[in-house]
N, CA, C and O atoms as a GROMACS GRO file, in nm:
protein
  584
    1MET      N    1   7.504 -10.617  -6.336
    1MET     CA    2   7.459 -10.732  -6.426
    1MET      C    3   7.363 -10.835  -6.337
    1MET      O    4   7.257 -10.889  -6.370
    2TYR      N    5   7.431 -10.844  -6.222
    2TYR     CA    6   7.362 -10.959  -6.140
    2TYR      C    7   7.228 -10.896  -6.113
    2TYR      O    8   7.132 -10.963  -6.151
    3LYS      N    9   7.204 -10.783  -6.056
    3LYS     CA   10   7.073 -10.724  -6.016
    3LYS      C   11   6.969 -10.728  -6.118
    3LYS      O   12   6.851 -10.744  -6.087
    4ARG      N   13   7.014 -10.714  -6.258
    4ARG     CA   14   6.917 -10.720  -6.355
    4ARG      C   15   6.873 -10.866  -6.394
    4ARG      O   16   6.768 -10.879  -6.458
    5GLN      N   17   6.940 -10.966  -6.364
    5GLN     CA   18   6.902 -11.095  -6.381
    5GLN      C   19   6.806 -11.138  -6.264
    5GLN      O   20   6.712 -11.215  -6.283
    6VAL      N   21   6.833 -11.088  -6.152
    6VAL     CA   22   6.743 -11.126  -6.037
    6VAL      C   23   6.586 -11.068  -6.085
    6VAL      O   24   6.482 -11.134  -6.087
    7ARG      N   25   6.602 -10.935  -6.120
    7ARG     CA   26   6.467 -10.888  -6.149
    7ARG      C   27   6.389 -10.971  -6.268
    7ARG      O   28   6.272 -11.006  -6.258
    8VAL      N   29   6.467 -10.995  -6.372
    8VAL     CA   30   6.412 -11.059  -6.491
    8VAL      C   31   6.366 -11.204  -6.446
    8VAL      O   32   6.262 -11.245  -6.496
    9ARG      N   33   6.424 -11.272  -6.371
    9ARG     CA   34   6.395 -11.406  -6.304
    9ARG      C   35   6.264 -11.417  -6.248
    9ARG      O   36   6.198 -11.520  -6.258
   10TRP      N   37   6.219 -11.300  -6.181
   10TRP     CA   38   6.081 -11.300  -6.105
   10TRP      C   39   5.983 -11.257  -6.204
   10TRP      O   40   5.867 -11.280  -6.171
   11VAL      N   41   6.002 -11.195  -6.328
   11VAL     CA   42   5.897 -11.127  -6.385
   11VAL      C   43   5.810 -11.242  -6.447
   11VAL      O   44   5.690 -11.220  -6.432
   12PRO      N   45   5.840 -11.360  -6.514
   12PRO     CA   46   5.757 -11.464  -6.548
   12PRO      C   47   5.664 -11.524  -6.447
   12PRO      O   48   5.546 -11.543  -6.476
   13PRO      N   49   5.712 -11.553  -6.335
   13PRO     CA   50   5.623 -11.614  -6.230
   13PRO      C   51   5.543 -11.520  -6.182
   13PRO      O   52   5.432 -11.563  -6.149
   14VAL      N   53   5.564 -11.380  -6.164
   14VAL     CA   54   5.484 -11.277  -6.114
   14VAL      C   55   5.361 -11.258  -6.221
   14VAL      O   56   5.243 -11.238  -6.191
   15SER      N   57   5.412 -11.267  -6.345
   15SER     CA   58   5.312 -11.245  -6.454
   15SER      C   59   5.199 -11.343  -6.462
   15SER      O   60   5.080 -11.314  -6.480
   16VAL      N   61   5.261 -11.493  -6.444
   16VAL     CA   62   5.166 -11.590  -6.456
   16VAL      C   63   5.067 -11.577  -6.334
   16VAL      O   64   4.946 -11.600  -6.346
   17LEU      N   65   5.124 -11.541  -6.221
   17LEU     CA   66   5.045 -11.548  -6.098
   17LEU      C   67   4.929 -11.432  -6.115
   17LEU      O   68   4.816 -11.458  -6.074
   18LEU      N   69   4.960 -11.297  -6.179
   18LEU     CA   70   4.870 -11.212  -6.214
   18LEU      C   71   4.760 -11.252  -6.310
   18LEU      O   72   4.641 -11.228  -6.288
   19VAL      N   73   4.803 -11.311  -6.412
   19VAL     CA   74   4.720 -11.362  -6.522
   19VAL      C   75   4.609 -11.472  -6.468
   19VAL      O   76   4.493 -11.478  -6.510
   20ALA      N   77   4.666 -11.556  -6.369
   20ALA     CA   78   4.588 -11.665  -6.302
   20ALA      C   79   4.480 -11.586  -6.202
   20ALA      O   80   4.364 -11.625  -6.198
   21CYS      N   81   4.521 -11.489  -6.134
   21CYS     CA   82   4.415 -11.407  -6.058
   21CYS      C   83   4.306 -11.354  -6.144
   21CYS      O   84   4.189 -11.372  -6.113
   22VAL      N   85   4.339 -11.294  -6.243
   22VAL     CA   86   4.246 -11.223  -6.345
   22VAL      C   87   4.148 -11.343  -6.400
   22VAL      O   88   4.027 -11.327  -6.408
   23ALA      N   89   4.211 -11.458  -6.436
   23ALA     CA   90   4.124 -11.562  -6.494
   23ALA      C   91   4.030 -11.621  -6.392
   23ALA      O   92   3.914 -11.649  -6.421
   24VAL      N   93   4.092 -11.643  -6.253
   24VAL     CA   94   3.986 -11.688  -6.160
   24VAL      C   95   3.880 -11.588  -6.123
   24VAL      O   96   3.766 -11.624  -6.095
   25SER      N   97   3.920 -11.450  -6.124
   25SER     CA   98   3.827 -11.358  -6.098
   25SER      C   99   3.721 -11.370  -6.200
   25SER      O  100   3.605 -11.382  -6.162
   26SER      N  101   3.752 -11.367  -6.330
   26SER     CA  102   3.657 -11.362  -6.446
   26SER      C  103   3.575 -11.491  -6.441
   26SER      O  104   3.460 -11.488  -6.483
   27LEU      N  105   3.623 -11.597  -6.395
   27LEU     CA  106   3.525 -11.721  -6.384
   27LEU      C  107   3.442 -11.704  -6.272
   27LEU      O  108   3.324 -11.738  -6.282
   28ARG      N  109   3.485 -11.656  -6.168
   28ARG     CA  110   3.396 -11.635  -6.053
   28ARG      C  111   3.274 -11.553  -6.080
   28ARG      O  112   3.170 -11.564  -6.016
   29ALA      N  113   3.292 -11.470  -6.179
   29ALA     CA  114   3.188 -11.369  -6.209
   29ALA      C  115   3.077 -11.444  -6.289
   29ALA      O  116   2.966 -11.392  -6.289
   30PHE      N  117   3.092 -11.542  -6.347
   30PHE     CA  118   3.010 -11.610  -6.431
   30PHE      C  119   2.883 -11.645  -6.340
   30PHE      O  120   2.895 -11.692  -6.227
   31PRO      N  121   2.745 -11.614  -6.408
   31PRO     CA  122   2.715 -11.567  -6.526
   31PRO      C  123   2.675 -11.419  -6.528
   31PRO      O  124   2.591 -11.375  -6.607
   32TYR      N  125   2.748 -11.332  -6.422
   32TYR     CA  126   2.708 -11.202  -6.392
   32TYR      C  127   2.808 -11.130  -6.436
   32TYR      O  128   2.881 -11.078  -6.351
   33TYR      N  129   2.832 -11.111  -6.564
   33TYR     CA  130   2.936 -11.033  -6.610
   33TYR      C  131   2.922 -10.885  -6.624
   33TYR      O  132   3.017 -10.809  -6.612
   34LEU      N  133   2.789 -10.844  -6.653
   34LEU     CA  134   2.772 -10.697  -6.650
   34LEU      C  135   2.802 -10.616  -6.518
   34LEU      O  136   2.854 -10.505  -6.525
   35PRO      N  137   2.770 -10.669  -6.407
   35PRO     CA  138   2.813 -10.600  -6.268
   35PRO      C  139   2.936 -10.644  -6.210
   35PRO      O  140   2.958 -10.647  -6.089
   36TYR      N  141   3.027 -10.683  -6.317
   36TYR     CA  142   3.154 -10.724  -6.267
   36TYR      C  143   3.249 -10.613  -6.234
   36TYR      O  144   3.264 -10.518  -6.311
   37SER      N  145   3.315 -10.625  -6.114
   37SER     CA  146   3.429 -10.562  -6.072
   37SER      C  147   3.525 -10.661  -5.999
   37SER      O  148   3.484 -10.756  -5.933
   38ASN      N  149   3.660 -10.630  -6.019
   38ASN     CA  150   3.750 -10.748  -5.956
   38ASN      C  151   3.754 -10.729  -5.800
   38ASN      O  152   3.693 -10.641  -5.740
   39GLU      N  153   3.823 -10.811  -5.751
   39GLU     CA  154   3.824 -10.832  -5.602
   39GLU      C  155   3.888 -10.706  -5.531
   39GLU      O  156   3.855 -10.682  -5.415
   40ALA      N  157   3.974 -10.626  -5.595
   40ALA     CA  158   4.034 -10.518  -5.549
   40ALA      C  159   3.920 -10.411  -5.507
   40ALA      O  160   3.933 -10.325  -5.420
   41PHE      N  161   3.809 -10.433  -5.585
   41PHE     CA  162   3.691 -10.324  -5.552
   41PHE      C  163   3.585 -10.417  -5.482
   41PHE      O  164   3.479 -10.358  -5.460
   42GLY      N  165   3.589 -10.532  -5.447
   42GLY     CA  166   3.491 -10.588  -5.358
   42GLY      C  167   3.427 -10.716  -5.446
   42GLY      O  168   3.359 -10.801  -5.388
   43GLY      N  169   3.451 -10.722  -5.566
   43GLY     CA  170   3.403 -10.820  -5.636
   43GLY      C  171   3.258 -10.787  -5.697
   43GLY      O  172   3.208 -10.677  -5.678
   44PRO      N  173   3.194 -10.888  -5.771
   44PRO     CA  174   3.079 -10.839  -5.829
   44PRO      C  175   2.982 -10.816  -5.731
   44PRO      O  176   2.902 -10.728  -5.763
   45SER      N  177   2.966 -10.868  -5.621
   45SER     CA  178   2.858 -10.836  -5.522
   45SER      C  179   2.878 -10.692  -5.468
   45SER      O  180   2.782 -10.639  -5.412
   46GLN      N  181   2.974 -10.638  -5.477
   46GLN     CA  182   3.000 -10.505  -5.434
   46GLN      C  183   3.006 -10.402  -5.531
   46GLN      O  184   3.044 -10.291  -5.495
   47THR      N  185   2.972 -10.424  -5.660
   47THR     CA  186   2.975 -10.330  -5.769
   47THR      C  187   2.880 -10.225  -5.740
   47THR      O  188   2.904 -10.105  -5.754
   48ARG      N  189   2.759 -10.278  -5.694
   48ARG     CA  190   2.633 -10.185  -5.667
   48ARG      C  191   2.685 -10.068  -5.591
   48ARG      O  192   2.641  -9.956  -5.619
   49LEU      N  193   2.771 -10.082  -5.500
   49LEU     CA  194   2.810  -9.974  -5.399
   49LEU      C  195   2.906  -9.868  -5.461
   49LEU      O  196   2.936  -9.764  -5.403
   50ARG      N  197   2.951  -9.905  -5.587
   50ARG     CA  198   3.036  -9.805  -5.658
   50ARG      C  199   2.987  -9.750  -5.803
   50ARG      O  200   3.033  -9.650  -5.858
   51LEU      N  201   2.892  -9.829  -5.852
   51LEU     CA  202   2.859  -9.805  -5.981
   51LEU      C  203   2.710  -9.812  -5.984
   51LEU      O  204   2.660  -9.866  -5.885
   52HIS      N  205   2.623  -9.767  -6.079
   52HIS     CA  206   2.496  -9.793  -6.096
   52HIS      C  207   2.446  -9.759  -6.257
   52HIS      O  208   2.524  -9.725  -6.347
   53ASP      N  209   2.315  -9.774  -6.271
   53ASP     CA  210   2.272  -9.743  -6.399
   53ASP      C  211   2.330  -9.856  -6.496
   53ASP      O  212   2.348  -9.974  -6.462
   54SER      N  213   2.355  -9.807  -6.613
   54SER     CA  214   2.399  -9.904  -6.716
   54SER      C  215   2.527  -9.981  -6.690
   54SER      O  216   2.555 -10.076  -6.763
   55ASN      N  217   2.615  -9.942  -6.580
   55ASN     CA  218   2.722 -10.033  -6.531
   55ASN      C  219   2.688 -10.142  -6.455
   55ASN      O  220   2.773 -10.228  -6.431
   56VAL      N  221   2.568 -10.152  -6.413
   56VAL     CA  222   2.522 -10.273  -6.337
   56VAL      C  223   2.407 -10.347  -6.401
   56VAL      O  224   2.398 -10.469  -6.406
   57ASP      N  225   2.316 -10.255  -6.453
   57ASP     CA  226   2.180 -10.314  -6.480
   57ASP      C  227   2.127 -10.267  -6.635
   57ASP      O  228   2.095 -10.151  -6.663
   58TRP      N  229   2.125 -10.362  -6.715
   58TRP     CA  230   2.049 -10.343  -6.846
   58TRP      C  231   1.921 -10.417  -6.854
   58TRP      O  232   1.868 -10.430  -6.965
   59GLY      N  233   1.867 -10.467  -6.748
   59GLY     CA  234   1.758 -10.531  -6.747
   59GLY      C  235   1.781 -10.697  -6.757
   59GLY      O  236   1.691 -10.780  -6.764
   60GLN      N  237   1.909 -10.721  -6.754
   60GLN     CA  238   1.946 -10.862  -6.762
   60GLN      C  239   1.899 -10.959  -6.653
   60GLN      O  240   1.895 -11.081  -6.670
   61ASP      N  241   1.864 -10.897  -6.543
   61ASP     CA  242   1.816 -10.991  -6.433
   61ASP      C  243   1.674 -10.989  -6.409
   61ASP      O  244   1.630 -11.044  -6.308
   62LEU      N  245   1.598 -10.931  -6.490
   62LEU     CA  246   1.447 -10.946  -6.474
   62LEU      C  247   1.399 -11.082  -6.488
   62LEU      O  248   1.312 -11.128  -6.414
   63GLY      N  249   1.461 -11.157  -6.593
   63GLY     CA  250   1.419 -11.297  -6.597
   63GLY      C  251   1.458 -11.385  -6.482
   63GLY      O  252   1.395 -11.484  -6.446
   64ARG      N  253   1.572 -11.337  -6.426
   64ARG     CA  254   1.629 -11.429  -6.311
   64ARG      C  255   1.532 -11.391  -6.176
   64ARG      O  256   1.502 -11.472  -6.088
   65LEU      N  257   1.490 -11.250  -6.182
   65LEU     CA  258   1.411 -11.216  -6.073
   65LEU      C  259   1.271 -11.296  -6.083
   65LEU      O  260   1.225 -11.352  -5.983
   66ALA      N  261   1.206 -11.301  -6.206
   66ALA     CA  262   1.086 -11.371  -6.222
   66ALA      C  263   1.100 -11.532  -6.185
   66ALA      O  264   1.008 -11.591  -6.128
   67ASP      N  265   1.197 -11.583  -6.214
   67ASP     CA  266   1.238 -11.720  -6.166
   67ASP      C  267   1.241 -11.725  -6.029
   67ASP      O  268   1.172 -11.808  -5.971
   68ARG      N  269   1.309 -11.649  -5.970
   68ARG     CA  270   1.340 -11.643  -5.815
   68ARG      C  271   1.202 -11.618  -5.732
   68ARG      O  272   1.174 -11.682  -5.631
   69LEU      N  273   1.117 -11.515  -5.789
   69LEU     CA  274   0.996 -11.499  -5.722
   69LEU      C  275   0.889 -11.622  -5.724
   69LEU      O  276   0.813 -11.653  -5.632
   70ARG      N  277   0.904 -11.685  -5.855
   70ARG     CA  278   0.837 -11.811  -5.857
   70ARG      C  279   0.868 -11.915  -5.766
   70ARG      O  280   0.779 -11.978  -5.709
   71GLU      N  281   1.004 -11.940  -5.745
   71GLU     CA  282   1.058 -12.051  -5.682
   71GLU      C  283   1.053 -12.024  -5.535
   71GLU      O  284   1.014 -12.117  -5.463
   72ARG      N  285   1.085 -11.911  -5.479
   72ARG     CA  286   1.098 -11.894  -5.346
   72ARG      C  287   0.985 -11.800  -5.287
   72ARG      O  288   0.970 -11.808  -5.165
   73TYR      N  289   0.911 -11.722  -5.347
   73TYR     CA  290   0.826 -11.624  -5.294
   73TYR      C  291   0.678 -11.637  -5.357
   73TYR      O  292   0.601 -11.541  -5.357
   74ARG      N  293   0.646 -11.758  -5.409
   74ARG     CA  294   0.533 -11.783  -5.464
   74ARG      C  295   0.412 -11.759  -5.370
   74ARG      O  296   0.411 -11.807  -5.257
   75GLY      N  297   0.314 -11.688  -5.415
   75GLY     CA  298   0.191 -11.650  -5.333
   75GLY      C  299   0.221 -11.544  -5.250
   75GLY      O  300   0.131 -11.518  -5.170
   76GLU      N  301   0.316 -11.476  -5.245
   76GLU     CA  302   0.355 -11.350  -5.153
   76GLU      C  303   0.300 -11.219  -5.239
   76GLU      O  304   0.285 -11.222  -5.361
   77ARG      N  305   0.277 -11.122  -5.167
   77ARG     CA  306   0.249 -11.002  -5.238
   77ARG      C  307   0.395 -10.936  -5.284
   77ARG      O  308   0.482 -10.911  -5.201
   78ILE      N  309   0.410 -10.912  -5.414
   78ILE     CA  310   0.527 -10.855  -5.462
   78ILE      C  311   0.514 -10.702  -5.508
   78ILE      O  312   0.424 -10.657  -5.579
   79TRP      N  313   0.615 -10.636  -5.459
   79TRP     CA  314   0.626 -10.482  -5.472
   79TRP      C  315   0.761 -10.460  -5.544
   79TRP      O  316   0.860 -10.514  -5.494
   80LEU      N  317   0.776 -10.383  -5.661
   80LEU     CA  318   0.879 -10.371  -5.733
   80LEU      C  319   0.925 -10.208  -5.752
   80LEU      O  320   0.841 -10.124  -5.782
   81VAL      N  321   1.032 -10.182  -5.736
   81VAL     CA  322   1.091 -10.055  -5.784
   81VAL      C  323   1.211 -10.084  -5.877
   81VAL      O  324   1.317 -10.128  -5.834
   82TYR      N  325   1.187 -10.057  -6.007
   82TYR     CA  326   1.279 -10.110  -6.098
   82TYR      C  327   1.322 -10.009  -6.191
   82TYR      O  328   1.240  -9.962  -6.269
   83LYS      N  329   1.463  -9.965  -6.190
   83LYS     CA  330   1.495  -9.861  -6.264
   83LYS      C  331   1.607  -9.911  -6.384
   83LYS      O  332   1.729  -9.911  -6.375
   84GLY      N  333   1.538  -9.945  -6.480
   84GLY     CA  334   1.604 -10.006  -6.603
   84GLY      C  335   1.524  -9.999  -6.717
   84GLY      O  336   1.415  -9.945  -6.705
   85SER      N  337   1.562 -10.051  -6.842
   85SER     CA  338   1.503 -10.038  -6.952
   85SER      C  339   1.404 -10.174  -6.978
   85SER      O  340   1.324 -10.170  -7.071
   86GLY      N  341   1.413 -10.270  -6.909
   86GLY     CA  342   1.332 -10.393  -6.922
   86GLY      C  343   1.194 -10.368  -6.882
   86GLY      O  344   1.162 -10.267  -6.819
   87VAL      N  345   1.107 -10.464  -6.918
   87VAL     CA  346   0.964 -10.449  -6.892
   87VAL      C  347   0.946 -10.566  -6.807
   87VAL      O  348   0.945 -10.678  -6.860
   88PRO      N  349   0.929 -10.552  -6.674
   88PRO     CA  350   0.901 -10.658  -6.580
   88PRO      C  351   0.769 -10.754  -6.620
   88PRO      O  352   0.781 -10.875  -6.600
   89SER      N  353   0.664 -10.712  -6.667
   89SER     CA  354   0.550 -10.786  -6.706
   89SER      C  355   0.585 -10.881  -6.824
   89SER      O  356   0.522 -10.986  -6.837
   90TYR      N  357   0.678 -10.848  -6.906
   90TYR     CA  358   0.728 -10.930  -6.991
   90TYR      C  359   0.767 -11.068  -6.949
   90TYR      O  360   0.746 -11.169  -7.015
   91TYR      N  361   0.825 -11.062  -6.836
   91TYR     CA  362   0.897 -11.170  -6.785
   91TYR      C  363   0.771 -11.243  -6.696
   91TYR      O  364   0.796 -11.352  -6.645
   92GLY      N  365   0.670 -11.198  -6.682
   92GLY     CA  366   0.557 -11.258  -6.597
   92GLY      C  367   0.575 -11.216  -6.443
   92GLY      O  368   0.540 -11.289  -6.350
   93ILE      N  369   0.636 -11.084  -6.427
   93ILE     CA  370   0.635 -11.032  -6.293
   93ILE      C  371   0.505 -10.958  -6.280
   93ILE      O  372   0.474 -10.866  -6.356
   94ASP      N  373   0.433 -10.997  -6.187
   94ASP     CA  374   0.312 -10.919  -6.137
   94ASP      C  375   0.341 -10.859  -6.020
   94ASP      O  376   0.334 -10.924  -5.916
   95ALA      N  377   0.375 -10.737  -6.021
   95ALA     CA  378   0.421 -10.649  -5.902
   95ALA      C  379   0.349 -10.516  -5.888
   95ALA      O  380   0.316 -10.452  -5.988
   96ASP      N  381   0.326 -10.472  -5.763
   96ASP     CA  382   0.267 -10.338  -5.759
   96ASP      C  383   0.374 -10.253  -5.743
   96ASP      O  384   0.481 -10.309  -5.719
   97ASP      N  385   0.376 -10.115  -5.751
   97ASP     CA  386   0.453  -9.993  -5.719
   97ASP      C  387   0.434  -9.948  -5.587
   97ASP      O  388   0.324  -9.904  -5.552
   98PRO      N  389   0.544  -9.956  -5.500
   98PRO     CA  390   0.521  -9.942  -5.349
   98PRO      C  391   0.532  -9.778  -5.328
   98PRO      O  392   0.515  -9.729  -5.217
   99LEU      N  393   0.558  -9.707  -5.429
   99LEU     CA  394   0.553  -9.558  -5.424
   99LEU      C  395   0.439  -9.507  -5.442
   99LEU      O  396   0.426  -9.387  -5.419
  100ARG      N  397   0.325  -9.583  -5.489
  100ARG     CA  398   0.189  -9.530  -5.518
  100ARG      C  399   0.095  -9.556  -5.396
  100ARG      O  400  -0.025  -9.528  -5.402
  101VAL      N  401   0.155  -9.613  -5.283
  101VAL     CA  402   0.049  -9.637  -5.158
  101VAL      C  403   0.118  -9.583  -5.032
  101VAL      O  404   0.239  -9.563  -5.031
  102PRO      N  405   0.049  -9.562  -4.937
  102PRO     CA  406   0.121  -9.525  -4.805
  102PRO      C  407   0.222  -9.645  -4.765
  102PRO      O  408   0.194  -9.763  -4.784
  103PRO      N  409   0.340  -9.600  -4.707
  103PRO     CA  410   0.440  -9.719  -4.667
  103PRO      C  411   0.379  -9.819  -4.589
  103PRO      O  412   0.423  -9.933  -4.602
  104GLY      N  413   0.279  -9.798  -4.504
  104GLY     CA  414   0.232  -9.888  -4.409
  104GLY      C  415   0.162 -10.008  -4.481
  104GLY      O  416   0.141 -10.118  -4.429
  105GLU      N  417   0.130  -9.974  -4.597
  105GLU     CA  418   0.048 -10.090  -4.676
  105GLU      C  419   0.149 -10.167  -4.752
  105GLU      O  420   0.112 -10.273  -4.804
  106VAL      N  421   0.262 -10.132  -4.766
  106VAL     CA  422   0.370 -10.216  -4.823
  106VAL      C  423   0.415 -10.326  -4.739
  106VAL      O  424   0.500 -10.302  -4.654
  107ARG      N  425   0.366 -10.452  -4.754
  107ARG     CA  426   0.384 -10.570  -4.682
  107ARG      C  427   0.425 -10.678  -4.777
  107ARG      O  428   0.367 -10.688  -4.885
  108GLY      N  429   0.510 -10.751  -4.748
  108GLY     CA  430   0.561 -10.886  -4.835
  108GLY      C  431   0.704 -10.856  -4.891
  108GLY      O  432   0.798 -10.810  -4.825
  109ILE      N  433   0.706 -10.890  -5.026
  109ILE     CA  434   0.845 -10.896  -5.080
  109ILE      C  435   0.863 -10.756  -5.149
  109ILE      O  436   0.769 -10.713  -5.216
  110LEU      N  437   0.967 -10.690  -5.138
  110LEU     CA  438   1.009 -10.556  -5.204
  110LEU      C  439   1.136 -10.613  -5.292
  110LEU      O  440   1.238 -10.666  -5.246
  111ALA      N  441   1.106 -10.590  -5.420
  111ALA     CA  442   1.225 -10.606  -5.492
  111ALA      C  443   1.267 -10.471  -5.550
  111ALA      O  444   1.180 -10.407  -5.610
  112VAL      N  445   1.393 -10.421  -5.538
  112VAL     CA  446   1.453 -10.298  -5.573
  112VAL      C  447   1.561 -10.321  -5.647
  112VAL      O  448   1.651 -10.396  -5.607
  113SER      N  449   1.564 -10.250  -5.778
  113SER     CA  450   1.685 -10.253  -5.851
  113SER      C  451   1.810 -10.168  -5.788
  113SER      O  452   1.793 -10.050  -5.755
  114ASP      N  453   1.919 -10.224  -5.774
  114ASP     CA  454   2.028 -10.153  -5.703
  114ASP      C  455   2.053 -10.017  -5.769
  114ASP      O  456   2.112  -9.932  -5.702
  115SER      N  457   2.016  -9.989  -5.886
  115SER     CA  458   2.041  -9.861  -5.944
  115SER      C  459   1.930  -9.750  -5.871
  115SER      O  460   1.954  -9.632  -5.844
  116ALA      N  461   1.818  -9.814  -5.852
  116ALA     CA  462   1.696  -9.731  -5.785
  116ALA      C  463   1.736  -9.716  -5.643
  116ALA      O  464   1.702  -9.614  -5.584
  117ALA      N  465   1.803  -9.808  -5.585
  117ALA     CA  466   1.846  -9.799  -5.432
  117ALA      C  467   1.951  -9.715  -5.423
  117ALA      O  468   1.956  -9.648  -5.320
  118ALA      N  469   2.047  -9.698  -5.514
  118ALA     CA  470   2.164  -9.620  -5.496
  118ALA      C  471   2.111  -9.460  -5.496
  118ALA      O  472   2.174  -9.373  -5.436
  119LYS      N  473   2.012  -9.440  -5.556
  119LYS     CA  474   1.948  -9.302  -5.563
  119LYS      C  475   1.838  -9.264  -5.474
  119LYS      O  476   1.790  -9.152  -5.464
  120ALA      N  477   1.802  -9.374  -5.406
  120ALA     CA  478   1.692  -9.369  -5.314
  120ALA      C  479   1.687  -9.248  -5.217
  120ALA      O  480   1.784  -9.227  -5.144
  121THR      N  481   1.581  -9.171  -5.214
  121THR     CA  482   1.559  -9.061  -5.119
  121THR      C  483   1.406  -9.078  -5.094
  121THR      O  484   1.332  -9.148  -5.165
  122GLY      N  485   1.367  -9.008  -4.989
  122GLY     CA  486   1.221  -8.999  -4.963
  122GLY      C  487   1.145  -9.125  -4.920
  122GLY      O  488   1.187  -9.192  -4.826
  123ARG      N  489   1.047  -9.153  -4.980
  123ARG     CA  490   0.970  -9.277  -4.941
  123ARG      C  491   1.045  -9.394  -4.985
  123ARG      O  492   1.034  -9.490  -4.909
  124LEU      N  493   1.114  -9.408  -5.082
  124LEU     CA  494   1.195  -9.533  -5.139
  124LEU      C  495   1.288  -9.557  -5.035
  124LEU      O  496   1.294  -9.668  -4.983
  125ALA      N  497   1.372  -9.448  -4.994
  125ALA     CA  498   1.488  -9.461  -4.886
  125ALA      C  499   1.411  -9.525  -4.746
  125ALA      O  500   1.464  -9.616  -4.682
  126GLU      N  501   1.293  -9.472  -4.713
  126GLU     CA  502   1.224  -9.506  -4.597
  126GLU      C  503   1.186  -9.663  -4.599
  126GLU      O  504   1.202  -9.737  -4.502
  127LEU      N  505   1.133  -9.703  -4.726
  127LEU     CA  506   1.095  -9.838  -4.733
  127LEU      C  507   1.220  -9.939  -4.731
  127LEU      O  508   1.219 -10.046  -4.669
  128ILE      N  509   1.324  -9.894  -4.805
  128ILE     CA  510   1.447  -9.996  -4.788
  128ILE      C  511   1.502  -9.986  -4.645
  128ILE      O  512   1.541 -10.091  -4.593
  129ASP      N  513   1.508  -9.875  -4.578
  129ASP     CA  514   1.559  -9.887  -4.438
  129ASP      C  515   1.467  -9.950  -4.341
  129ASP      O  516   1.509  -9.993  -4.233
  130SER      N  517   1.348  -9.955  -4.376
  130SER     CA  518   1.245 -10.046  -4.271
  130SER      C  519   1.223 -10.193  -4.309
  130SER      O  520   1.146 -10.271  -4.252
  131SER      N  521   1.309 -10.219  -4.421
  131SER     CA  522   1.309 -10.365  -4.450
  131SER      C  523   1.436 -10.435  -4.442
  131SER      O  524   1.540 -10.371  -4.432
  132HIS      N  525   1.437 -10.570  -4.446
  132HIS     CA  526   1.579 -10.631  -4.435
  132HIS      C  527   1.589 -10.717  -4.567
  132HIS      O  528   1.494 -10.778  -4.616
  133PRO      N  529   1.716 -10.713  -4.619
  133PRO     CA  530   1.749 -10.794  -4.728
  133PRO      C  531   1.737 -10.929  -4.728
  133PRO      O  532   1.782 -10.975  -4.623
  134VAL      N  533   1.692 -11.019  -4.809
  134VAL     CA  534   1.676 -11.148  -4.790
  134VAL      C  535   1.727 -11.225  -4.922
  134VAL      O  536   1.738 -11.347  -4.924
  135ASP      N  537   1.755 -11.151  -5.023
  135ASP     CA  538   1.796 -11.209  -5.147
  135ASP      C  539   1.888 -11.112  -5.228
  135ASP      O  540   1.885 -10.990  -5.207
  136ASP      N  541   1.965 -11.166  -5.315
  136ASP     CA  542   2.017 -11.098  -5.423
  136ASP      C  543   2.008 -11.147  -5.562
  136ASP      O  544   2.056 -11.258  -5.585
  137VAL      N  545   1.954 -11.080  -5.655
  137VAL     CA  546   1.938 -11.144  -5.799
  137VAL      C  547   2.046 -11.092  -5.890
  137VAL      O  548   2.036 -10.978  -5.935
  138GLY      N  549   2.149 -11.170  -5.920
  138GLY     CA  550   2.224 -11.133  -6.016
  138GLY      C  551   2.315 -10.999  -5.988
  138GLY      O  552   2.360 -10.940  -6.086
  139HIS      N  553   2.336 -10.960  -5.880
  139HIS     CA  554   2.409 -10.848  -5.823
  139HIS      C  555   2.342 -10.727  -5.875
  139HIS      O  556   2.407 -10.623  -5.872
  140SER      N  557   2.211 -10.725  -5.926
  140SER     CA  558   2.173 -10.589  -5.976
  140SER      C  559   2.033 -10.569  -5.911
  140SER      O  560   1.977 -10.462  -5.935
  141ILE      N  561   1.972 -10.658  -5.834
  141ILE     CA  562   1.834 -10.654  -5.778
  141ILE      C  563   1.834 -10.706  -5.640
  141ILE      O  564   1.870 -10.822  -5.623
  142THR      N  565   1.797 -10.632  -5.538
  142THR     CA  566   1.801 -10.674  -5.411
  142THR      C  567   1.660 -10.709  -5.367
  142THR      O  568   1.573 -10.629  -5.402
  143VAL      N  569   1.620 -10.818  -5.294
  143VAL     CA  570   1.502 -10.852  -5.254
  143VAL      C  571   1.489 -10.830  -5.101
  143VAL      O  572   1.575 -10.874  -5.024
  144TYR      N  573   1.391 -10.767  -5.062
  144TYR     CA  574   1.393 -10.722  -4.908
  144TYR      C  575   1.261 -10.790  -4.860
  144TYR      O  576   1.175 -10.820  -4.942
  145ARG      N  577   1.247 -10.812  -4.743
  145ARG     CA  578   1.114 -10.854  -4.678
  145ARG      C  579   1.072 -10.751  -4.597
  145ARG      O  580   1.153 -10.701  -4.519
  146ARG      N  581   0.941 -10.706  -4.603
  146ARG     CA  582   0.860 -10.598  -4.508
  146ARG      C  583   0.754 -10.675  -4.433
  146ARG      O  584   0.679 -10.617  -4.354
   0.00000   0.00000   0.00000
């Protein structure tokens, strides 16, 4: 009987602690709920390493990308590889496709959706490997400088 009371005594505090951890994790994800994964899997910033396509990107960050490009990269040449259902031009993103020109011509800002980067092969993989990440937009689009 004594052992059972000890176990039962610990259940409420442990339950409260677990619920608090989930609540804090969910609040930390704001406003990036779509690419959410909890801290056991690295948190929202690491979701792209384990999941892609509709698990991470439904086009929700194209507006944020447009704002970020205007705020931080105004006047720079923008290259975009986007794998998603959104239409970048709708958000005012004026970008060229880096896969349509020789890699040596791609200079400036290269924005790549993490879903496209996860499946990158050939020229796109070469472009990403020869660039360095400078920004992250909503945990679904990485901005590189070339």
